[in-house]
C-alpha positions as CSV (number, residue, x, y, z in Angstrom):
1,X,152.7,114.0,87.4
2,X,150.3,111.1,87.1
3,X,147.9,109.3,89.4
4,X,147.4,105.5,89.5
5,X,144.2,103.9,90.8
6,X,143.8,100.3,91.7
7,X,140.5,98.7,92.8
8,X,140.4,96.1,95.6
9,X,136.7,95.3,95.5
10,X,133.6,95.8,93.4
11,X,133.0,95.0,89.7
12,X,136.4,96.4,88.8
13,X,138.4,94.4,91.4
14,X,142.0,93.9,90.4
15,X,141.9,96.5,87.6
16,X,144.4,99.5,87.5
17,X,144.1,102.9,85.8
18,X,146.8,105.5,85.3
19,X,146.0,109.1,84.5
20,X,148.6,111.8,83.3
21,X,146.8,114.5,85.4
22,X,147.3,115.5,89.0
23,X,143.6,116.1,89.5
24,X,141.0,113.4,88.7
25,X,137.4,112.6,89.6
26,X,136.2,109.1,90.2
27,X,132.6,108.0,90.7
28,X,129.1,107.9,89.3
29,X,128.7,111.0,87.2
30,X,128.9,112.0,83.6
31,X,131.8,114.5,84.1
32,X,134.4,112.2,85.7
33,X,137.6,110.7,84.6
34,X,136.7,107.2,85.7
35,X,133.1,106.0,85.8
36,X,132.1,103.6,88.7
37,X,128.7,102.1,88.4
38,X,128.5,99.9,91.5
39,X,125.5,100.2,93.7
40,X,127.4,101.7,96.6
41,X,128.9,104.5,94.4
42,X,125.6,105.7,93.0
43,X,125.5,109.6,92.9
44,X,128.9,109.7,94.7
45,X,132.2,111.2,93.4
46,X,135.7,111.3,94.9
47,X,138.1,114.0,93.7
48,X,141.8,113.1,94.1
49,X,144.5,115.8,93.8
50,X,148.2,115.1,93.8
51,X,150.8,117.6,95.0
52,X,154.2,116.2,94.7
53,X,154.2,112.9,96.6
54,X,151.1,113.7,98.6
55,X,147.5,112.9,97.7
56,X,144.4,114.7,98.8
57,X,140.9,113.2,98.6
58,X,137.6,115.1,98.8
59,X,134.0,113.8,98.4
60,X,131.5,115.4,96.1
61,X,128.4,114.5,94.1
62,X,124.8,114.5,95.0
63,X,125.1,112.4,98.1
64,X,127.3,112.7,101.1
65,X,130.2,110.2,101.2
66,X,131.5,108.4,104.2
67,X,135.0,106.9,104.1
68,X,136.9,105.5,107.1
69,X,134.2,106.9,109.4
70,X,134.6,110.5,108.0
71,X,131.5,112.4,106.7
72,X,132.3,114.0,104.3
73,X,135.7,113.0,103.1
74,X,138.2,116.0,102.8
75,X,141.7,115.2,103.9
76,X,145.1,114.0,102.9
77,X,145.5,110.3,102.2
78,X,148.6,108.1,102.1
79,X,149.7,106.0,99.2
80,X,148.1,102.6,99.5
81,X,145.4,103.8,101.9
82,X,142.0,102.2,101.1
83,X,139.1,104.5,100.1
84,X,135.6,103.3,99.9
85,X,132.5,104.7,98.3
86,X,129.9,105.0,101.1
87,X,129.6,102.3,103.7
88,X,129.5,99.3,101.4
89,X,130.7,100.4,98.0
90,X,133.8,99.4,96.1
91,X,137.3,100.1,97.6
92,X,140.3,101.5,95.7
93,X,143.8,102.7,96.6
94,X,146.1,105.4,95.2
95,X,149.5,104.5,94.0
96,X,152.4,106.4,92.5
97,X,152.9,105.4,88.9
98,X,156.4,105.0,87.3
99,X,158.0,108.3,86.2
100,X,157.6,107.4,82.5
101,X,153.8,106.9,82.7
102,X,152.4,109.4,80.2
103,X,149.0,108.1,79.4
104,X,146.2,106.2,81.2
105,X,146.9,102.5,81.1
106,X,144.7,99.6,82.2
107,X,146.0,96.1,82.9
108,X,142.9,94.2,82.2
109,X,141.6,96.0,79.1
110,X,143.1,98.6,76.8
111,X,141.5,102.1,76.7
112,X,141.8,104.8,74.0
113,X,144.7,107.2,74.3
114,X,143.9,110.7,75.5
115,X,145.6,113.9,74.5
116,X,146.6,116.1,77.5
117,X,145.3,119.2,75.8
118,X,141.8,117.8,75.4
119,X,139.0,118.0,78.1
120,X,139.0,115.1,80.6
121,X,137.5,112.0,79.0
122,X,135.5,109.5,81.0
123,X,137.3,106.2,81.2
124,X,134.7,103.5,80.9
125,X,135.7,99.9,81.9
126,X,135.9,97.6,79.0
127,X,132.9,95.1,78.8
128,X,133.6,91.7,80.2
129,X,131.8,88.4,79.6
130,X,128.7,88.3,81.7
131,X,129.4,86.6,85.0
132,X,133.2,86.5,84.5
133,X,134.2,89.0,87.1
134,X,130.9,90.0,88.7
135,X,130.8,87.0,91.0
136,X,133.0,85.8,93.8
137,X,134.1,82.2,94.1
138,X,131.0,81.6,96.2
139,X,128.8,82.9,93.5
140,X,127.9,86.3,95.1
141,X,128.3,89.8,93.8
142,X,131.3,91.5,95.4
143,X,129.6,94.8,96.3
144,X,130.9,94.9,99.9
145,X,129.2,94.2,103.2
146,X,125.7,95.2,101.9
147,X,123.0,94.2,104.4
148,X,119.3,94.5,104.6
149,X,119.7,97.3,107.2
150,X,121.9,99.2,104.8
151,X,119.4,98.7,102.0
152,X,116.7,100.2,104.1
153,X,118.9,103.1,105.2
154,X,119.8,103.8,101.6
155,X,116.2,103.8,100.5
156,X,115.2,106.1,103.4
157,X,117.9,108.5,102.4
158,X,116.7,108.6,98.8
159,X,113.1,109.1,100.1
160,X,114.1,112.1,102.3
161,X,115.7,113.8,99.3
162,X,112.4,113.5,97.4
163,X,110.1,116.6,97.3
164,X,106.5,115.8,98.1
165,X,104.2,114.5,100.7
166,X,104.3,111.3,102.7
167,X,102.6,109.3,99.9
168,X,105.3,110.3,97.4
169,X,108.1,109.6,99.8
170,X,106.6,106.2,100.7
171,X,106.4,105.3,97.0
172,X,110.1,106.3,96.5
173,X,111.1,104.3,99.5
174,X,109.4,101.2,98.3
175,X,110.7,101.5,94.8
176,X,114.3,102.1,96.0
177,X,114.2,99.3,98.4
178,X,112.9,96.8,95.8
179,X,115.6,98.1,93.3
180,X,118.4,97.7,96.0
181,X,117.2,94.2,96.8
182,X,117.1,93.1,93.2
183,X,120.5,94.7,92.3
184,X,122.6,94.2,95.4
185,X,121.1,91.2,97.3
186,X,123.4,88.2,97.5
187,X,122.4,84.9,96.1
188,X,122.0,83.4,99.5
189,X,119.6,86.2,100.6
190,X,117.6,85.8,97.4
191,X,117.4,82.0,97.9
192,X,116.4,82.5,101.5
193,X,113.7,85.0,100.6
194,X,112.5,82.7,97.8
195,X,112.3,79.7,100.2
196,X,110.5,81.8,102.8
197,X,107.9,83.0,100.2
198,X,107.5,79.4,98.9
199,X,107.0,78.1,102.5
200,X,104.3,80.7,103.2
201,X,102.6,80.0,99.9
202,X,102.6,76.2,100.6
203,X,101.3,76.8,104.2
204,X,98.5,79.0,102.8
205,X,97.5,76.4,100.2
206,X,97.5,73.6,102.8
207,X,95.4,75.7,105.1
208,X,92.9,76.7,102.4
209,X,92.6,73.0,101.3
210,X,92.0,71.9,104.9
211,X,89.4,74.6,105.4
212,X,87.5,73.6,102.2
213,X,87.8,69.9,103.0
214,X,86.3,70.5,106.5
215,X,83.5,72.7,105.0
216,X,82.7,69.9,102.5
217,X,82.7,67.2,105.2
218,X,80.4,69.3,107.5
219,X,78.1,70.2,104.6
220,X,77.8,66.5,103.5
221,X,77.1,65.4,107.1
222,X,74.4,68.1,107.5
223,X,72.8,67.1,104.2
224,X,72.8,63.4,105.2
225,X,71.3,64.2,108.6
226,X,68.6,66.4,107.0
227,X,67.7,63.6,104.5
228,X,67.6,61.0,107.3
229,X,65.3,63.3,109.3
230,X,62.9,63.7,106.4
231,X,62.9,60.0,105.6
232,X,62.2,59.0,109.3
233,X,59.4,61.6,109.5
234,X,57.8,60.2,106.3
235,X,58.0,56.6,107.5
236,X,56.7,57.3,111.0
237,X,54.0,59.6,109.7
238,X,52.8,56.7,107.4
239,X,52.8,54.2,110.2
240,X,50.9,56.6,112.5
241,X,48.3,57.2,109.8
242,X,47.9,53.4,109.3
243,X,47.4,52.9,113.0
244,X,44.9,55.6,113.3
245,X,42.9,54.2,110.4
246,X,42.9,50.7,112.0
247,X,41.9,52.2,115.3
248,X,39.0,54.1,113.7
249,X,37.9,50.9,111.9
250,X,38.0,48.9,115.2
251,X,36.0,51.6,117.0
252,X,33.3,51.5,114.3
253,X,33.2,47.7,114.5
254,X,32.9,47.9,118.3
255,X,30.0,50.3,118.0
256,X,28.3,48.0,115.5
257,X,28.7,44.9,117.6
258,X,27.5,46.7,120.7
259,X,24.4,47.9,118.9
260,X,23.7,44.4,117.5
261,X,24.0,42.9,121.0
262,X,21.6,45.5,122.3
263,X,19.1,44.7,119.6
264,X,19.4,40.9,120.3
265,X,18.9,41.3,124.0
266,X,15.7,43.3,123.4
267,X,14.3,40.7,121.0
268,X,12.4,37.9,122.7
269,X,13.6,35.1,120.5
270,X,17.3,35.8,120.6
271,X,19.4,32.8,121.0
272,X,22.1,32.6,123.7
273,X,24.7,31.3,121.2
274,X,24.3,34.3,118.9
275,X,24.6,36.7,121.8
276,X,27.8,34.9,123.1
277,X,29.3,35.1,119.5
278,X,28.7,38.8,119.3
279,X,30.2,39.3,122.8
280,X,33.3,37.4,121.7
281,X,33.6,39.7,118.6
282,X,33.2,42.7,120.8
283,X,35.9,41.4,123.2
284,X,38.3,40.7,120.2
285,X,37.7,44.1,118.8
286,X,38.4,45.7,122.2
287,X,41.6,43.7,122.4
288,X,42.7,44.8,119.0
289,X,41.9,48.4,119.8
290,X,44.1,48.2,123.0
291,X,46.9,46.6,121.0
292,X,46.7,49.3,118.3
293,X,46.8,52.0,121.0
294,X,49.9,50.4,122.5
295,X,51.5,50.2,119.1
296,X,50.6,53.9,118.5
297,X,52.1,54.8,121.9
298,X,55.4,52.9,121.0
299,X,55.5,54.6,117.6
300,X,55.1,58.0,119.1
301,X,57.7,57.2,121.6
302,X,60.1,56.1,118.8
303,X,59.4,59.3,117.0
304,X,60.3,61.4,120.0
305,X,63.5,59.4,120.6
306,X,64.6,59.8,116.9
307,X,63.8,63.4,117.1
308,X,65.9,63.8,120.2
309,X,68.8,61.8,118.7
310,X,68.7,63.9,115.5
311,X,68.7,67.1,117.5
312,X,71.7,65.9,119.5
313,X,73.5,65.0,116.3
314,X,72.8,68.4,114.8
315,X,74.0,70.1,118.0
316,X,77.2,68.0,118.0
317,X,77.8,68.9,114.3
318,X,77.3,72.6,115.1
319,X,79.6,72.3,118.1
320,X,82.3,70.6,116.0
321,X,81.9,73.2,113.3
322,X,82.4,76.0,115.9
323,X,85.5,74.2,117.3
324,X,86.9,73.8,113.8
325,X,86.4,77.5,113.2
326,X,88.1,78.3,116.4
327,X,91.0,76.0,115.5
328,X,91.3,77.6,112.1
329,X,91.5,81.1,113.6
330,X,94.1,79.9,116.1
331,X,96.1,78.4,113.2
332,X,96.0,81.6,111.3
333,X,97.0,83.6,114.3
334,X,100.0,81.1,114.9
335,X,101.1,81.6,111.3
336,X,100.9,85.4,111.6
337,X,103.0,85.2,114.9
338,X,105.6,82.9,113.3
339,X,105.8,85.3,110.3
340,X,106.3,88.3,112.6
341,X,108.9,86.4,114.6
342,X,110.8,85.5,111.4
343,X,110.7,89.1,110.2
344,X,111.9,90.4,113.6
345,X,114.7,87.9,113.7
346,X,115.7,88.9,110.1
347,X,115.7,92.6,111.1
348,X,117.7,91.9,114.2
349,X,120.3,89.9,112.2
350,X,120.5,92.7,109.7
351,X,121.1,95.3,112.4
352,X,123.8,93.1,114.0
353,X,125.5,92.7,110.6
354,X,125.3,96.5,110.1
355,X,126.8,97.1,113.6
356,X,129.5,94.6,113.0
357,X,130.4,96.1,109.6
358,X,130.5,99.6,111.0
359,X,132.7,98.4,113.9
360,X,135.2,96.6,111.6
361,X,138.0,99.1,110.7
362,X,139.3,99.3,107.1
363,X,143.0,98.9,107.3
364,X,145.2,100.6,104.7
365,X,147.0,98.3,102.3
366,X,150.8,98.4,102.6
367,X,152.4,100.6,99.9
368,X,154.1,99.0,97.1
């Protein structure tokens, strides 16, 4: 008796294999009759036994195997009934070969002939051109309904099998998840992840550039204000010193004129004209002194006003800087919330896809 295997999905979709034995092993192992290297079949093996016109399938290997909702698989299967490796692995059916089939045959690629007396030989699929049958018409890998949720569950299962502490299991989980994503993610998922990462990087660059531009603007304004304050202080200080010098000179002149008038009044022969001239000089000096005092008062008032204006400007700049810092923190918080919302939506979508895939029954193909 012989057993014929035909694949409906996976990297060997459409290929057929015929074995002259009534007991074969298919899966990911070194001691199998047909090696399957798809991601969903990793460390999984299905043993098929033929008794007359009936077939019996049983799962084995290092990992439990689910097929048509059964865990593990150990039952009689009908000709043409679909069998799947795991929840998202390749699908194949069993068929009864013609009575004259004596050696394994393969439609798509020839395989070496095997003698019945020799030990079982692993039938490796013939190499195909890269990209020839590994992609569907849409450009994606035909590995079945693999979702993000399934990738996570697969990585968790591998981590639970690892001996060691939490750190070791976490490392295994991260490594397996990255491997599953790289090997089994569809092109649309990879493009979506790449676009998401690119958008986050662009937003971060724009945010950093805005922060640095704001810091540069605030720093330049503070520097200009400080320079203006120093310049104003220097100018006003110079004017004040000049006014003080003039005031002191007028005070001395007033004292000199007053003393001269006193001397003339004491003298007997002092002329009235000379006394009147000195009194006029004294009056002019007193007028100049009052004018200088008024100018000094105006200068001091201007200094106080400039000082108050500069203080108000510095306070305004500090307030604007605090508002900019608060706005920056709010923007960062908004970006974090948007990122968390996108991740939550992606997880929800993955869980919905997983539930939909689990709820969809796999109908057996009609026997030929």
